C-alpha positions in Angstrom: -7.9 18.8 15.3 -5.8 21.2 13.3 -7.6 24.1 11.7 -7.5 24.7 8.0 -6.0 28.0 7.2 -8.1 30.0 4.7 -5.8 31.2 1.9 -6.4 33.8 -0.8 -4.5 32.8 -3.9 -3.0 36.2 -4.8 0.1 35.0 -6.7 -0.7 33.5 -10.2 1.8 30.6 -9.7 1.3 29.9 -6.0 0.7 26.2 -6.6 2.3 25.2 -3.3 -0.3 27.0 -1.2 -3.1 25.6 -3.3 -1.8 22.0 -2.9 -1.2 22.5 0.8 -4.7 23.9 1.2 -6.2 20.9 -0.7 -4.1 18.4 1.3 -5.1 19.9 4.6 -8.7 19.7 3.6 -8.4 16.0 2.6 -6.7 15.2 5.9 -9.5 16.9 7.8 -12.5 15.5 5.8 -11.3 12.0 5.0 -8.6 11.2 7.4 -6.3 10.1 4.6 -2.9 8.6 5.6 0.3 10.5 5.2 1.4 8.1 2.5 -1.8 8.8 0.5 -1.4 12.6 0.9 2.2 12.4 -0.1 1.1 10.5 -3.2 -1.5 13.2 -4.0 1.2 15.9 -3.5 3.6 14.1 -5.8 1.1 13.8 -8.6 0.1 17.4 -8.4 3.8 18.5 -8.2 4.5 16.5 -11.5 1.6 18.2 -13.1 2.9 21.6 -12.0 6.3 20.8 -13.4 4.8 19.9 -16.7 2.8 23.2 -16.7 6.0 25.1 -15.9 8.2 23.5 -18.5 5.8 23.1 -21.4 3.0 25.6 -20.9 4.9 28.8 -20.0 4.6 28.2 -16.3 0.8 28.3 -16.5 -1.0 28.8 -13.1 -3.0 25.8 -11.8 -6.1 28.0 -11.7 -5.7 28.8 -15.5 -5.7 25.2 -16.6 -8.3 24.2 -19.3 -9.8 21.0 -20.6 -7.2 21.0 -23.4 -4.3 21.2 -20.9 -5.6 18.2 -19.0 -5.9 16.2 -22.2 -2.4 17.3 -23.2 -1.0 16.2 -19.9 -2.6 12.7 -20.2 -1.1 12.5 -23.7 2.3 13.4 -22.3 2.0 10.7 -19.7 1.1 8.2 -22.4 4.1 9.3 -24.5 6.4 8.9 -21.5 5.4 5.3 -21.3 3.4 5.5 -18.0 1.1 2.6 -17.4 -2.7 3.2 -17.8 -3.2 2.5 -14.1 -0.6 5.3 -13.2 -2.2 7.7 -15.7 -5.7 6.9 -14.4 -4.5 7.6 -10.8 -3.0 11.0 -11.9 -6.3 11.9 -13.5 -8.2 10.9 -10.4 -6.0 13.2 -8.3 -6.5 16.1 -10.7 -10.3 15.5 -10.8 -10.4 15.6 -7.0 -8.2 18.7 -6.8 -10.2 20.7 -9.3 -13.6 19.6 -7.9 -12.3 20.9 -4.6 -11.3 24.2 -6.0 -14.6 24.5 -7.8 -16.5 23.8 -4.5 -14.3 26.4 -2.8 -15.3 29.0 -5.3 -11.8 29.3 -6.8 -12.9 28.2 -10.2 -16.0 28.6 -12.4 -15.4 25.6 -14.6 -13.8 22.2 -13.7 -11.2 21.5 -16.5 -11.3 17.8 -15.8 -15.1 17.5 -16.5 -15.9 14.8 -19.1 -12.2 13.7 -19.2 -12.2 9.9 -19.2 -9.6 7.7 -17.6 -7.7 5.3 -19.8 -9.0 1.7 -19.9 -7.3 -0.5 -17.4 -7.0 -4.2 -17.9 -7.4 -5.8 -14.5 -4.5 -8.2 -14.3 -4.4 -11.0 -11.7 -1.9 -10.4 -8.9 1.2 -12.6 -8.7 0.6 -15.2 -6.0 2.9 -17.7 -4.4 1.8 -21.2 -3.9 1.8 -22.5 -0.3 5.1 -24.4 -0.8 6.8 -21.2 -2.1 5.5 -19.2 0.9 6.9 -21.8 3.2 10.3 -21.7 1.5 10.4 -17.9 1.7 9.4 -17.7 5.3 11.9 -20.4 6.3 14.8 -18.6 4.5 16.1 -16.4 7.4 18.8 -17.9 9.6 17.0 -17.8 12.9 20.2 -18.4 15.0 21.0 -14.7 14.4 19.2 -11.7 15.8 18.5 -10.3 12.4 17.3 -13.6 11.1 15.0 -14.1 14.1 13.5 -10.7 13.5 13.0 -11.3 9.8 11.4 -14.7 10.3 8.9 -13.2 12.8 8.1 -10.3 10.3 7.5 -12.7 7.5 5.3 -15.0 9.7 3.3 -11.9 10.9 2.8 -10.6 7.3 1.5 -13.9 5.9 -0.5 -14.8 9.0 -2.4 -11.5 9.2 -2.4 -10.1 5.7 -1.1 -6.8 6.8 0.0 -4.1 4.4 3.8 -3.4 4.7 2.8 0.2 5.7 1.0 -1.4 8.7 3.7 -3.9 9.5 6.9 -1.9 9.7 5.7 0.8 12.1 3.9 -1.7 14.4 4.1 -0.7 18.1 4.2 -3.0 21.1 0.9 -1.8 22.4 -0.7 -3.0 19.2 0.1 -6.6 20.0 -1.9 -8.9 22.3 0.0 -12.1 22.0 -2.0 -13.8 24.8 -5.1 -13.5 22.7 -3.2 -13.9 19.4 -4.3 -10.7 17.8 -2.8 -7.5 16.3 -4.5 -4.1 16.1 -3.7 -1.8 13.2 -5.0 1.5 11.8 -5.3 1.0 8.1 -6.3 3.2 5.1 -8.9 5.9 5.9 -7.9 5.6 9.6 -10.0 2.4 9.9 -9.0 0.1 12.8 -8.8 -3.6 12.3 -8.2 -6.3 14.9 -6.6 -9.3 13.1 -5.9 -12.8 14.3 -2.3 -14.1 14.4 -1.8 -17.8 13.9 -0.1 -19.9 16.5 3.0 -20.2 14.4 3.3 -16.4 14.0 2.7 -15.9 17.7 5.4 -18.4 18.7 8.0 -16.7 16.4 7.1 -13.2 17.6 7.3 -14.2 21.2 10.7 -15.8 20.6 11.9 -12.7 18.8 10.7 -10.3 21.6 12.5 -12.5 24.2 15.7 -13.4 22.3 16.1 -11.1 19.4 14.8 -7.6 20.0 16.7 -6.9 23.3 20.0 -7.7 21.5 19.1 -5.4 18.6 18.2 -2.6 21.0 21.3 -3.0 23.1 19.8 -1.2 26.0 18.1 1.5 23.9 14.4 2.3 24.4 11.8 1.9 21.6 8.1 1.1 21.3 8.6 -0.4 17.8 8.1 -4.1 17.6 10.5 -4.7 14.7 13.7 -2.8 15.1 17.0 -2.5 13.2 20.4 -3.0 14.8 20.4 0.8 15.3 17.4 0.5 17.5 15.0 2.3 15.1 11.9 1.2 13.1 12.6 -0.4 9.8 11.6 1.5 6.6 9.3 0.1 3.9 12.2 0.2 1.4 14.5 -1.7 3.8 11.9 -4.4 4.2 11.4 -4.6 0.5 15.1 -5.2 0.1 14.9 -8.0 2.7 12.1 -9.7 0.8 14.3 -9.7 -2.4 17.2 -11.2 -0.4 15.1 -14.1 0.8 13.5 -14.6 -2.6 17.0 -15.2 -4.0 17.9 -17.5 -1.1 14.7 -19.6 -1.4 15.1 -19.9 -5.2 11.7 -18.5 -6.1 11.6 -17.3 -9.7 8.6 -15.1 -9.5 8.5 -11.4 -8.9 7.8 -10.9 -5.2 7.1 -7.9 -3.0 5.8 -7.5 0.5 2.3 -7.1 -1.0 2.7 -10.6 -2.6 2.4 -12.2 0.8 -0.8 -10.2 1.4 -2.1 -11.6 -2.0 -1.0 -15.1 -0.9 -2.8 -14.6 2.5 -6.1 -13.8 0.8 -5.9 -16.4 -2.0 -4.9 -19.3 0.3 -7.8 -18.4 2.7 -10.2 -18.6 -0.2 -8.6 -21.8 -1.5 -9.3 -23.4 1.9 -12.9 -22.4 2.1 -13.0 -18.9 3.6 -15.9 -16.7 2.5 -15.3 -13.5 0.6 -16.9 -11.2 3.2 -14.5 -12.5 5.9 -11.5 -12.0 3.7 -12.7 -8.5 2.8 -12.8 -7.6 6.6 -9.4 -9.1 7.2 -7.8 -7.2 4.4 -9.6 -3.9 5.4 -11.2 -3.4 1.9 -14.0 -0.9 2.0 -15.6 -2.4 -1.1 -16.0 -6.1 -1.6 -15.4 -5.6 -5.4 -11.7 -5.0 -4.5 -11.5 -8.4 -2.8 -13.2 -10.2 -5.6 -10.0 -10.2 -7.6 -8.8 -13.0 -5.3 -11.7 -15.2 -6.2 -10.4 -15.1 -9.8 -6.9 -16.0 -8.6 -8.2 -18.9 -6.5 -10.3 -20.0 -9.6 -7.1 -19.9 -11.8 -5.3 -22.0 -9.2 -8.0 -24.6 -9.1 -8.1 -24.7 -12.9 -4.4 -25.3 -13.0 -4.7 -28.2 -10.5 -7.5 -29.7 -12.6 -5.4 -29.5 -15.8 -2.4 -31.1 -14.1 -4.1 -33.9 -12.3 -7.4 -34.7 -14.1 -7.0 -37.6 -16.7 -8.9 -35.5 -19.3 -7.6 -32.1 -18.1 
């Protein structure tokens, strides 16, 4: 466990040290992932830039309630979505509550600042036929196509986040038992079942595709590029867009769309909400409940299409 370095904020604009101190504390206390910490740093950096460019390079420790409101107004004027602005405020609240607790502040400038109202939209979900078309799009007679087919099968079969899929290591797979072990948000481990179809494609890829992509190089990554390295999240997003075009799907699709489809299709076929929550790795069942609304919408559409008085 790495120690947190105690820092005295001597310089008025030493925002980098403050953010580093805050991030190290979050890592130690909550075990947040690198992606989450990077997101926190990015939001605090943007706030610091705004202070520098519009508030005469005001120090983070000198921020007042009015500055927080001014920044939220600026975010609104820039056309940022309410969800994005609410996330920025959440980061600022946590940052200033931390500084208050550490005795660096006497007053929390984010106190009584309310987040913008967020309308909870339903996630875009592919119907089962669309998922099948998407998954079957790669040309599996090629090494790349075989890898891509096994990745899509794994994603849909297990409901993994893309951040859990692309860095997957060989020791996280147990194909004889048909399971995959991942470390998700908050460093929480999940052991997820892989369906027979996904297992068959992964086995075929490991035997016929991966050795050719590695060309004798060593790697512990499951899904590798033709350079022998792990794939990035951006590269996999680009792959998804490629196969969306090939499959003729007209909806907006991202890697997360297959996670949505995984959850919705389970509920449509009778899975209980608690089981889906555990499979997705949601800490709160309220996060999973959005999929019950999606499933309900799907059933309503079926009713309208096929009932004589729909």
